[in-house]
N, C-alpha and C positions, 0 to 999 in steps of 0.2 A: 504493500500500500504506500509505504514511504517512497519506494523507488518510482512508483507511478506518479506521485506528486512531484518528485524531483524532475522527471521527464517533462511533465506539463509546465513546470516552472521554467525549464530551459527553453522549451518551445515558445513560451510567452515572451521570454527575454529576447530570443532570436527574432521573433516577429516584430518586437518593439524596435530592435536594432535596424532591421530591414526597412521598417517604416521611417525611422529617423534618417537613414541614408537616402531614401527616396525623397524625403522632404528637403534634404540638403541639395540634391540635384535639381529639384524644382526651383529652389531659391536661387541657385546659381544661374539657371536659365532666365529667371525673372530679372536678376541683376544685369545680365548680359543684354536682355531686351530693353530694359530701362536705359542702359548705357547707349544702345543704338538709337533710341528715340531722342535722347539728349543730344547726341552727336548730330542727328538730322536737324534739330532745332538750331543748334549753333551754326551749322553750315548754311541754313536758310537765312539766318541773320547776317552772316558774313558775306553772302553773295546772293543777289536777286535772281541769278540765272540757275541756281541749284534746283528749284522746283519746276523749271521748264520741262515740258514733255520730252523734247529731244535729249535733254541732259539725263533725265531719269531712264530713258531707254538705253542711252549710252552706258549708264552705270550698270544696269542689269546685264547688258551684253558683255561688258568687261569682266564683271565678277563671275560670269559663267566659266571662264577659263580656270581661275583659281578655285572656284567652287567644285568643279569636277575633280581636280587634283586633290583637294582637301578631303574628299570622301575616302579615297584610298589611304591618304595619310592618317585619317582617323582610325582606320582598322589597324594600321601598323603601330601607332602610338598606344592604342588600347592594349596591345600585347607587350608594352614597355619597350618597343623598338623605335627605330627612326629610319626614314628613307630619304637620303640626300640625293638620290639619283633621278628623281622624277622629272626634273627639268631636262636632263640629257636624254632620258627615255622618250620624252615628248619630242625632242629634236630628231632623233633617229626615226621615230614613227612618222614624223612629218616628211622626211626625205624619202622614206620607203614608199609612202602613199603617192607622193608626187612622181617619183621615179617609175613606179609601176604603171602609171598612166602615160607619162611622157616617153619614157625609154622603151618600155615593154608593150605599150598600147593596150593594157588590160582595162576592162570595164571598171567604172568607178566603184561599184559595190565590192568587187574583188580586191581592188586597191585598198579600200577602207578596212576590209577584213584582214588584209596583210599587215596594215599599220597597227591594228589592235593586237594581232598575233605577235608582232615584234615586241610590243609593250608587255604582253603576257610572258614571253620568254625571258625578258629582262627581269621581271618580277619573280619568275620561277627560279632564276639563277640566284637572285638576292636571298630569297627565302630558303633555298636549299643550303647555301653556304652558312646562313645564320642558324638555321635549325639543326641541320645534320652535321656540318663541319664545326659548329659551335664557335664560329668567328664573330667578333663584336659587330653589331649591326652598323655602327657608325663607320667602321673601317671598310666593311663590305660595300656599303652604298656610296662611300666616298670614292672607292676605286671604280665603281660602276657609274659614277658621275663623269669619269674621264673616258672610259672605254666606249660607250655608245656615242658620245660626242665625237670622239676621234674617228670612229667608223663612219659616222655621218659625213664628216668632213672629207674623209678619203673617198667616199662614194660620190660626192658631188664636186670634188676638187676644191672645196671651200666656197663655192658659189651657189646662190639660190637656184632652184629648179622652177622655171616658170613655163607658161603655155598650157595650163590645165584646161580641160573642157569646161565651157561656161556653165553647164548644168551642175557641176560639182559645187559651185558657189552657194547653192541653196542651203547646204548644211551650216555654213558659217555666216551667210548674209541674208538668208531667206526668213520668212515670217510664217507662223502658223495662223491661218485665218486673217492674214494681213494685220495682225495685232502683236503677237508674241514672237520675239526673235527665236529662231530655231535653236541657237546655242542654249538659250534659257530653257526651252522645252526639254532638250537633252539633259541638261543639268537637273531639272526637277524630277525627271523620270529616274535618274540615277539615285537621287536622294530618297525617293520613295522606296526603291528596291533596297537601298542600304538600311533604311529605317525598318523595313520588314525583316531583314536578315539579322540585324543587331537586337531588335526588340522582340522578335517572335519566333526565331528559329534556334535550335540547339547550338548551331555554329556561333551565333552571336553570344550566347551565354558562355561558351567555352573561351571565346576571345577575351571577354571581360575577366573571366576567372584566371586565365593565363597571366594577364597583366597584374592581377591582384596577388596571386601566389602560385607561381608556375610549378614549384615542387609539389605542393599539395594537390594540384590538378593532375600531375603525372602519377602520383601515388593512388589517386582515385580511379585510375584506369583509362583516362582520356588520352588520346593520341596527340600529345602536345605539339610534337614536331610537325605533324600534318596540318594542324590549324595555324601554326606560325607561318608555314609555307603559303597557305591559302591567303593569309593577310597580306603578305608581300606580293602574291600573285594578283590580288585585287588592286593593289596600288599600281602595279605595272599595267594592268588593263585600263584603269582610269587615266593613267598617263598616256597610254596609246590613244584612247578616245579623245583626250585633250589635243594630242598631236593632229588628229584628223580634223577636229573643229577649227583649230588655228590655221591649218593648211588651207582649208576651205575659205576661211575668212580673209587670209592674205593672198589667196590664189597663187601660192608658190610654196615649194618645200624649202624650209629654212634650217640649215645645219646648225646655226647659232641661236635658234629660237629657244625660249625657255630658260635662259640664263638667270639664275636667282629666283626662279619660280618656286623652288623647294622651300625657301624661307617664307615666302608669302603663304604657302599652304600650311607650314608649321605654325606660323603666327595666327592664322585663322582658326586652326584646331585648338590651340592653347587659349586664345581669346574666348572661344566658345565654351570653355570650362573643362575640356578634357585634360586630365592629369598627365603631365609629361612623363611621369613614372609608370603610367599604365593603370588599367583596372577600373578607371572611373571617367565618365563623360558620355556624351551621346551625339547623335548625328544632327539633331535639331540645333544644339548649341553650336556645332560647327557651321551650320548654315548662317546663324546669326553672326558668327565671327567673320565669315566671308563677306557678309553685307557691311559690317563695320569697317573692314579693311578697304572695301570698294568705295564706300561713302567718304572715308577719310582721305583716300588718294584723290578722288574726284574733287572734293572740296578744296584741298591744298592746291590742286592744279588751277582751279577757278580763282583762287586768291593769289596766284602767281608765285607760289613758294617754289624755290629752287629744287630740282629733282635730287640734288646732292643732300640738301637738308632733309628731304623726304626719306632718303636711305637711312640717315641718322635716326630720325624719328621711328622708322620701322624697327630698327635694331633695339631702340629703347623700349618700344612696345613689347617686343618679344621678351626682353629681360624682365620687365615689370610683370607681364602675364605669368611667366614661369615662377617669379618670386612669390606672387600672391597665391599661385596654385600650390606651391610647396608649403606656404603658411597655413592654407586651409586644410591641407592633408594632415599637418601636425595637429 
């Protein structure tokens, strides 16, 4: 009888703890949302052009690139990992897509699939080295930041590939129902899928658990290495998709595209409340983080702030976000 009461007490305490943690996550989302609203108000006061329709469309189109990258980055960071290679993976995907259509004469759909496949292969290599070879994620992805970029430059000779078929521009420049830019549609679809995976599928629960306590998850019988590989694979796929969208938008394959994009993605994820040490965060917070980064960048441009100053501010934002994230975890 006493044992039964103890079990019930532990279950009650466990449920109470889970409820508290969920409450903390909701509060973090609310703080992020309030911060986004305050930022929009400040930018509206700073520039009368901020709320113009064309500018708002420009913002959502621009954030779609970082938004797609940030989805994959969220999966990786939730496992307590990091992916510094997404900008370079984006670039090689861009050159492969353009080269497939220009040099090989392949249909657009085949070229798009090849670009995404290249991203998936890069993500698979990252995940395999991190999970099975047990190499530090920061070292692996730092190396992969150079290898795909170098391969893209070798393939193109260092020059952009232009002359893409006009129909291909619909992915990056077209509109759904003449209202919503296609890059935004693609981004929203990816966020919905990511939300379902992280919030409603076993894979999502395992990814959270791995970031929280990898050894405990391994001892419980979960194939930790498999799910870590899948997280990096998803990051590679989203980088490949971003490469396709950016190629369509620019109508050229750019071997130097995506430089520094990995920092934007990391900043958005951390700003959205995902713990840089893994285990805590959610995809909705990442979406808010992406919007904050986009609004801030757009507002600073409207105010004529130097891009060099913007880089400094971006670095400070990342530092502050990580600092407050670590404080909250303590």
